[in-house]
C-alpha positions as CSV (number, residue, x, y, z in Angstrom):
1,M,104.3,102.6,62.8
2,L,107.4,102.0,64.9
3,S,106.1,104.2,67.8
4,G,102.8,102.3,67.6
5,L,104.6,98.9,67.9
6,L,106.7,100.1,70.8
7,S,103.5,101.4,72.5
8,W,101.9,98.0,72.0
9,M,104.9,96.2,73.4
10,K,104.9,98.3,76.6
11,R,101.3,97.1,77.3
12,K,102.4,93.4,77.4
13,P,104.2,91.7,80.2
14,G,107.7,90.3,79.5
15,K,108.7,86.7,79.2
16,K,110.1,86.5,82.8
17,I,107.1,86.2,85.1
18,L,107.3,85.5,88.9
19,A,103.6,84.8,89.4
20,R,100.3,85.1,87.5
21,W,96.7,84.7,88.7
22,R,93.2,85.8,87.8
23,V,90.8,87.6,90.1
24,E,87.2,86.5,89.6
25,P,84.5,89.2,89.2
26,D,83.0,88.6,92.6
27,L,86.3,88.9,94.4
28,W,87.2,92.0,92.3
29,R,84.0,93.7,93.4
30,Q,84.7,92.9,97.0
31,F,88.2,94.4,96.5
32,V,86.9,97.6,94.9
33,A,84.4,98.0,97.8
34,S,87.0,97.5,100.5
35,E,89.4,100.0,98.8
36,G,86.6,102.5,98.6
37,Q,86.0,102.2,102.3
38,R,89.6,103.1,103.2
39,A,90.0,106.6,104.7
40,E,91.1,109.1,102.0
41,G,94.5,110.7,102.2
42,P,98.1,109.4,102.2
43,P,99.4,107.0,101.5
44,Y,97.7,107.2,98.1
45,S,96.9,104.1,96.1
46,E,99.3,103.7,93.2
47,L,96.6,101.9,91.1
48,P,93.1,102.7,92.5
49,P,90.7,100.0,91.1
50,N,88.2,101.4,88.6
51,G,85.1,99.9,87.1
52,D,83.8,96.4,87.2
53,A,85.7,93.3,86.3
54,P,85.2,91.7,82.8
55,P,83.4,88.4,82.7
56,D,86.6,86.4,82.7
57,G,88.0,88.4,85.7
58,V,91.1,90.6,86.1
59,E,94.5,89.3,85.4
60,V,97.4,90.0,87.7
61,V,100.9,89.4,86.4
62,V,104.0,89.9,88.6
63,E,107.4,90.5,86.9
64,P,110.7,90.8,88.8
65,Y,110.6,94.6,88.3
66,A,107.0,95.4,87.5
67,L,103.4,94.5,88.4
68,W,100.4,94.4,86.1
69,I,96.7,94.6,87.1
70,G,94.2,94.4,84.3
71,G,96.6,95.6,81.7
72,R,97.8,98.5,83.9
73,R,101.5,98.5,84.8
74,V,103.5,99.8,87.8
75,S,107.3,99.8,87.5
76,L,109.0,98.4,90.6
77,P,112.7,98.6,89.9
78,L,115.1,96.7,92.2
79,R,117.1,99.9,92.8
80,G,115.3,103.0,91.6
81,S,112.1,104.9,91.9
82,P,109.7,104.0,93.3
83,E,111.4,102.1,96.0
84,V,109.5,99.2,97.6
85,L,109.8,99.8,101.3
86,S,107.8,96.7,102.4
87,A,105.6,94.0,101.1
88,A,103.0,92.1,103.2
89,L,100.1,89.7,102.7
90,E,97.1,91.3,104.4
91,E,94.4,88.9,105.6
92,T,91.2,90.4,107.2
93,A,87.8,88.9,108.0
94,H,85.8,91.4,106.1
95,A,87.9,92.1,103.1
96,P,89.7,90.1,100.4
97,T,93.3,89.0,101.0
98,T,95.7,91.4,99.4
99,I,99.3,92.0,98.8
100,E,100.2,95.4,100.1
101,L,103.3,97.2,98.8
102,R,104.5,100.4,100.5
103,L,106.3,102.6,98.0
104,K,108.5,105.6,98.2
105,Y,109.4,108.3,95.6
106,P,112.5,110.1,96.8
107,A,112.8,113.8,97.3
108,Y,114.1,115.9,94.5
109,A,115.0,119.5,93.7
110,R,112.3,121.5,91.9
111,S,113.1,123.4,88.7
112,S,111.4,126.4,90.3
113,G,113.5,126.1,93.4
114,G,113.1,124.4,96.7
115,L,112.9,120.7,97.5
116,Q,110.0,118.4,96.7
117,P,109.7,116.1,99.8
118,A,109.6,112.3,99.4
119,R,106.2,110.9,98.5
120,Y,104.8,107.7,99.8
121,T,102.2,105.5,98.1
122,R,100.7,102.0,98.4
123,L,99.9,99.3,95.9
124,A,97.2,96.8,96.8
125,V,96.6,93.6,94.8
126,P,93.8,91.1,95.5
127,V,94.8,87.5,95.9
128,P,92.4,84.5,95.5
129,R,92.8,81.6,97.8
130,S,94.1,79.4,95.1
131,S,97.1,81.7,94.6
132,W,98.3,82.2,98.2
133,R,101.5,80.2,97.5
134,E,102.4,82.4,94.5
135,S,101.6,85.5,96.6
136,K,104.1,84.5,99.3
137,T,106.7,84.2,96.6
138,V,105.9,87.8,95.4
139,V,106.0,89.1,99.0
140,A,109.4,87.5,99.6
141,H,110.7,88.9,96.3
142,F,109.7,92.5,97.0
143,N,110.9,92.3,100.5
144,R,114.3,91.6,99.0
145,D,114.5,88.3,100.9
146,V,116.0,86.7,97.9
147,P,119.5,87.5,96.5
148,S,119.7,89.9,93.6
149,E,122.2,90.6,90.9
150,P,125.1,92.7,92.2
151,D,126.2,95.9,90.5
152,F,128.8,98.7,91.1
153,F,127.0,100.1,94.2
154,H,125.1,97.1,95.6
155,G,125.8,93.5,96.4
156,R,123.6,90.4,96.3
157,G,121.7,91.6,99.4
158,D,121.8,88.2,101.1
159,G,124.3,89.1,103.9
160,S,127.1,87.1,102.3
161,D,129.4,90.2,102.2
162,A,129.9,92.5,105.1
163,Q,130.4,95.4,102.6
164,D,126.7,95.2,101.8
165,V,125.5,95.9,105.3
166,S,123.7,99.2,105.5
167,R,123.8,101.2,108.8
168,C,121.5,104.0,109.9
169,W,123.6,107.0,111.1
170,S,120.8,108.0,113.4
171,C,119.9,105.0,115.5
172,G,122.6,102.5,114.4
173,H,120.2,99.9,113.0
174,E,121.9,97.6,110.4
175,T,120.5,95.4,107.6
176,H,121.8,93.6,104.6
177,K,118.7,94.4,102.5
178,Y,118.7,97.2,100.0
179,R,116.9,100.1,101.7
180,S,117.2,103.8,101.5
181,E,115.6,104.5,104.8
182,C,115.8,102.9,108.3
183,E,112.8,100.7,109.1
184,R,113.1,101.8,112.8
185,C,113.5,105.6,112.7
186,G,113.1,106.6,109.0
187,A,116.6,108.1,108.6
188,S,118.7,107.3,105.6
189,L,120.6,104.1,105.1
190,Q,123.8,103.5,103.2
191,S,125.8,100.3,102.8
192,R,129.6,100.2,103.2
193,R,130.0,99.2,99.6
194,W,127.9,102.2,98.5
195,S,129.8,104.5,100.8
196,R,133.2,103.4,99.5
197,R,132.1,103.7,95.9
198,F,130.6,107.1,96.4
199,G,133.6,108.3,98.3
200,L,135.8,107.3,95.4
201,M,133.6,109.2,93.0
202,M,133.8,112.3,95.3
203,I,137.6,112.4,95.1
204,P,138.0,113.4,91.4
205,C,135.1,115.8,91.7
206,G,136.8,117.6,94.6
207,L,140.2,117.5,92.8
208,I,138.7,119.2,89.7
209,I,137.3,122.0,91.9
210,T,140.5,122.5,93.9
211,G,142.6,122.3,90.7
212,L,140.6,125.0,89.0
213,M,140.4,127.2,92.0
214,G,144.0,126.7,92.9
215,T,145.0,127.9,89.4
216,V,142.7,130.9,89.7
217,L,144.1,131.7,93.1
218,Y,147.7,131.4,91.9
219,R,147.1,133.8,89.1
220,T,145.0,136.4,90.9
221,L,146.3,136.3,94.5
222,P,149.0,139.0,94.0
223,M,146.5,141.4,92.4
224,L,143.8,140.8,95.0
225,L,146.3,141.4,97.8
226,R,147.4,144.7,96.2
227,P,144.4,146.2,94.4
228,G,145.2,149.0,92.0
229,V,148.8,148.0,91.6
230,Q,150.1,146.8,88.2
231,I,151.5,143.2,88.5
232,D,152.8,141.7,85.3
233,G,150.8,144.2,83.3
234,R,147.5,143.4,85.1
235,A,145.8,145.0,88.1
236,F,142.6,144.6,90.1
237,N,140.8,148.0,89.8
238,G,138.2,147.5,92.6
239,S,138.5,148.7,96.2
240,G,140.2,146.8,98.9
241,A,136.9,145.6,100.4
242,T,135.8,144.3,97.0
243,A,139.1,142.5,96.6
244,A,138.7,140.9,100.0
245,L,135.2,139.7,99.1
246,V,136.4,138.2,95.8
247,L,139.3,136.5,97.6
248,A,137.0,135.1,100.2
249,V,134.8,133.5,97.5
250,F,137.9,132.0,95.8
251,I,139.2,130.6,99.1
252,A,135.7,129.3,100.1
253,V,135.4,127.4,96.8
254,F,138.9,126.0,97.2
255,A,138.2,124.9,100.7
256,F,134.9,123.3,99.6
257,G,136.7,121.3,96.9
258,A,139.5,120.3,99.4
259,G,136.8,119.2,101.9
260,I,135.1,117.0,99.3
261,V,138.5,115.3,98.6
262,L,139.2,114.7,102.3
263,Y,135.7,113.5,103.1
264,G,135.6,111.3,100.0
265,A,139.0,109.7,100.9
266,W,137.8,109.1,104.5
267,Q,134.6,107.6,103.3
268,A,136.3,105.4,100.8
269,A,138.8,104.2,103.4
270,T,136.3,103.5,106.2
271,G,133.1,102.7,104.3
272,R,131.2,104.9,106.8
273,R,129.5,108.3,106.7
274,S,130.1,111.1,109.2
275,L,127.2,113.4,110.0
276,R,129.6,116.0,111.4
277,L,131.8,116.1,108.3
278,A,128.8,116.1,106.0
279,S,127.2,118.9,108.0
280,A,130.4,120.9,107.8
281,L,130.5,120.6,104.0
282,V,126.9,121.7,103.8
283,M,127.6,124.7,106.0
284,L,130.6,125.6,103.9
285,F,128.5,125.3,100.8
286,G,125.8,127.5,102.4
287,G,128.5,130.1,103.2
288,L,129.7,129.9,99.6
289,L,126.2,130.6,98.3
290,T,126.0,133.6,100.6
291,L,129.2,135.0,99.4
292,A,128.2,134.4,95.8
293,T,125.1,136.5,96.5
294,V,126.9,139.2,98.4
295,V,129.7,139.8,95.9
296,P,127.6,140.6,92.8
297,W,125.5,142.9,95.0
298,W,128.6,144.6,96.3
299,L,130.1,145.0,92.8
300,G,126.8,146.5,91.5
301,R,126.4,149.2,94.1
């Protein structure tokens, strides 16, 4: 019974509503026809219109973080997935006026391995002439042209704080709006506030790695430098080449942790990112993975 109640509640808009209008059956049929004439392929429609409109039309309800069309809901979080890249009011002579939202689902690591690239979709909503004023409010809201509630990583987004300015590390474009990618070149964006907070979070992670590996190196270094020799009742029984490989792995992990600490401290202090330093860490991590693959193979020969 509880699960049924929760399911029913999810099908209803909340109390906070930005705009609401009803699309008459004739306008809905024009909208369905115009959507059907669009060329197939990306960006795919998030909510492709299906079927005819009921006699009383199709209700559109816009919440701060979601949009409903005929009882179907699309989540549009302020900072989450999917990200609203842009919103515009599209007016053409041969199709109904629509609100067009361009959405992005970020890339993620697949469980089977590899990286799933970012996915782009669109969301089209028909707007009757009587609701153009409300539609402009919706467009401004999803373009983040209105201040939002700040949190740990993000500010109000109104340009009142220089720490909230995001800078593209590829073309140098800057904006105070919350965006994950540059509107000019498509590279990633990151605000100074976000960079500082993320840098602070990197420091303890790097300290944990360096602390653990420093302890391991302190305890095993004498044995790895003199394989086969008893030191305090313990000895490394592998060959000299195997000891060198194991030592290389330990040093690489320690260097990786130290690199995270240094890069995190620099990012927290400056509020900027460095493509060179980040690339160096990625290369170090790649070398570490290579060593982690080679050592088990070497030991199992």
